[in-house]
C-alpha positions, 0 to 999 in steps of 0.5 A: 416094940415089935416090927420089921426091919430090911436089910440088903443081902448078897443071898439068903444065906447073908440074909439068915447069917444076918438074922441070927447075928442081930437074933432076929427071924427072918420073914422073906428073902428076894431080889437081894432084900431080906425083910425080918421082924423082931420082938426087941425094939428095932431103933435099938438094934440099929443102934447096936449094929452100927456100934459094932460095925455089923450090917445094916438094918433100916425100919420099915415104915408102912405108907398110908394114902389118903383118899380125897 
């Protein structure tokens, strides 16, 4: 399962450190929001981060708009 994740980071260097820590790819950093991509299960990564006291990651949930 692949997925996109996001996290708050003070700067791009902090976002790059998070990417290295979790072994994920930093896709974008803007306005202190880092967006990552992984081939790993996002839920597993989030849990591993919590267990190890690493910076918190969140899943990105797509939003769909239904026209009526």
